[in-house]
C-alpha positions as CSV (number, residue, x, y, z in Angstrom):
1,M,-45.3,-37.1,-51.1
2,E,-42.7,-34.4,-50.6
3,R,-43.1,-32.4,-47.4
4,V,-41.4,-29.3,-46.1
5,T,-38.8,-30.0,-43.2
6,G,-39.8,-26.6,-41.1
7,I,-40.2,-23.3,-41.2
8,G,-38.0,-21.0,-43.1
9,G,-38.8,-17.5,-42.3
10,V,-41.6,-15.8,-40.7
11,F,-42.5,-12.5,-42.3
12,F,-45.0,-10.0,-40.9
13,R,-45.2,-6.2,-40.8
14,A,-43.9,-3.8,-38.0
15,R,-44.1,0.0,-37.1
16,D,-40.3,-0.1,-36.4
17,P,-38.8,-3.2,-37.9
18,G,-35.1,-2.5,-36.8
19,A,-36.1,-2.0,-33.2
20,L,-38.2,-5.0,-33.3
21,K,-35.5,-7.3,-34.8
22,Q,-33.1,-6.0,-32.3
23,W,-35.5,-6.8,-29.4
24,Y,-36.0,-10.3,-30.5
25,D,-32.5,-10.8,-31.0
26,R,-31.6,-9.5,-27.5
27,N,-34.6,-11.1,-25.6
28,L,-35.1,-14.4,-27.2
29,G,-31.6,-15.2,-29.2
30,V,-33.6,-14.8,-32.5
31,D,-30.3,-14.0,-34.6
32,L,-30.7,-10.8,-36.7
33,T,-30.8,-11.5,-40.6
34,P,-27.4,-10.9,-42.0
35,P,-26.9,-8.2,-44.5
36,D,-25.6,-10.4,-47.2
37,Y,-25.9,-14.0,-48.5
38,D,-22.5,-15.1,-47.6
39,S,-23.1,-14.8,-43.9
40,P,-25.0,-17.4,-41.6
41,C,-28.6,-16.7,-40.8
42,W,-30.6,-17.9,-37.6
43,H,-30.1,-21.7,-37.3
44,Q,-32.4,-23.8,-35.0
45,K,-32.1,-27.1,-33.9
46,E,-34.2,-29.5,-35.1
47,G,-37.7,-29.9,-33.3
48,P,-41.3,-30.3,-33.6
49,T,-43.1,-27.5,-34.8
50,V,-46.8,-26.8,-35.0
51,F,-48.7,-25.3,-38.0
52,E,-52.3,-24.4,-36.9
53,P,-54.8,-21.8,-38.2
54,F,-57.3,-20.9,-35.9
55,P,-61.0,-19.6,-36.4
56,A,-61.3,-16.0,-37.0
57,D,-62.9,-15.2,-34.0
58,T,-60.4,-17.1,-31.7
59,D,-59.3,-15.3,-28.1
60,Y,-56.4,-17.6,-28.0
61,F,-54.1,-14.8,-29.3
62,G,-55.8,-12.0,-27.1
63,D,-55.7,-8.8,-29.0
64,P,-58.4,-9.5,-31.9
65,A,-56.4,-7.1,-34.1
66,K,-53.3,-9.5,-33.9
67,Q,-53.2,-11.8,-36.5
68,W,-50.6,-14.3,-36.0
69,M,-48.7,-15.6,-32.9
70,L,-45.1,-17.0,-32.8
71,N,-44.3,-19.9,-30.5
72,F,-40.7,-20.8,-29.9
73,R,-39.1,-23.8,-28.5
74,V,-36.9,-23.4,-25.2
75,R,-34.8,-25.6,-23.3
76,D,-35.4,-24.5,-19.9
77,L,-38.7,-22.2,-19.7
78,D,-37.8,-21.3,-16.0
79,L,-34.4,-19.6,-17.0
80,M,-35.9,-18.1,-20.2
81,V,-38.7,-16.8,-18.1
82,A,-36.3,-15.4,-15.4
83,Q,-34.3,-13.9,-18.3
84,L,-37.1,-12.1,-19.8
85,R,-38.7,-10.8,-16.3
86,A,-35.1,-9.4,-15.8
87,A,-35.3,-7.4,-18.9
88,G,-38.2,-5.8,-17.5
89,I,-40.8,-8.1,-19.8
90,E,-44.2,-9.2,-18.5
91,V,-44.3,-13.0,-18.8
92,E,-47.1,-14.9,-17.8
93,V,-46.4,-18.6,-17.1
94,D,-49.4,-21.1,-17.9
95,P,-49.5,-23.3,-14.6
96,E,-50.9,-26.3,-16.4
97,R,-48.2,-29.2,-17.2
98,Y,-49.7,-30.0,-20.8
99,P,-49.1,-33.8,-22.1
100,N,-46.6,-31.7,-24.8
101,G,-44.7,-29.6,-22.1
102,R,-44.9,-26.3,-20.4
103,F,-45.8,-23.0,-21.8
104,A,-45.5,-19.2,-21.1
105,R,-46.8,-15.9,-22.9
106,L,-45.6,-12.6,-23.4
107,R,-46.0,-9.9,-26.0
108,D,-43.4,-8.1,-28.1
109,P,-42.9,-4.0,-27.9
110,E,-45.5,-4.1,-30.7
111,G,-48.0,-6.0,-28.8
112,N,-47.6,-9.2,-31.1
113,P,-48.5,-12.3,-28.8
114,V,-45.4,-14.7,-28.1
115,A,-45.6,-18.0,-26.7
116,I,-42.3,-19.8,-25.3
117,W,-42.7,-23.7,-25.1
118,Q,-40.4,-26.3,-23.3
119,P,-41.4,-29.6,-25.1
120,E,-42.5,-32.5,-22.6
121,G,-39.2,-34.4,-22.3
122,M,-36.8,-31.5,-23.1
123,K,-34.4,-31.5,-20.3
124,P,-33.0,-28.0,-19.2
125,G,-29.6,-27.3,-20.6
126,R,-29.6,-30.1,-23.4
């Protein structure tokens, strides 16, 4: 069976797409989409991705009006949290260490839930 090799894009509605793209670029390092096909777009290192639909009544995303949540892999959760907090962004670190790693949660400027995840075994600086 042929399989997809990862996520090729995430598309969603925003009240202010330009400002939101800048926020993700500045605070999480998600490169802006280039203006043409000759320029490279955001390229990620290969790593695990979870694709998981949740029940419609889940409270996992927080605000029930939000229909999606992004989860970004990071090399060093503590450094990323410090960077986000230094930028004035509220971040909640989950104190539990799970078999698959460590997590933290934040919201983007439009209130969308965002998780950051340091996979188990991922060494900071790698």
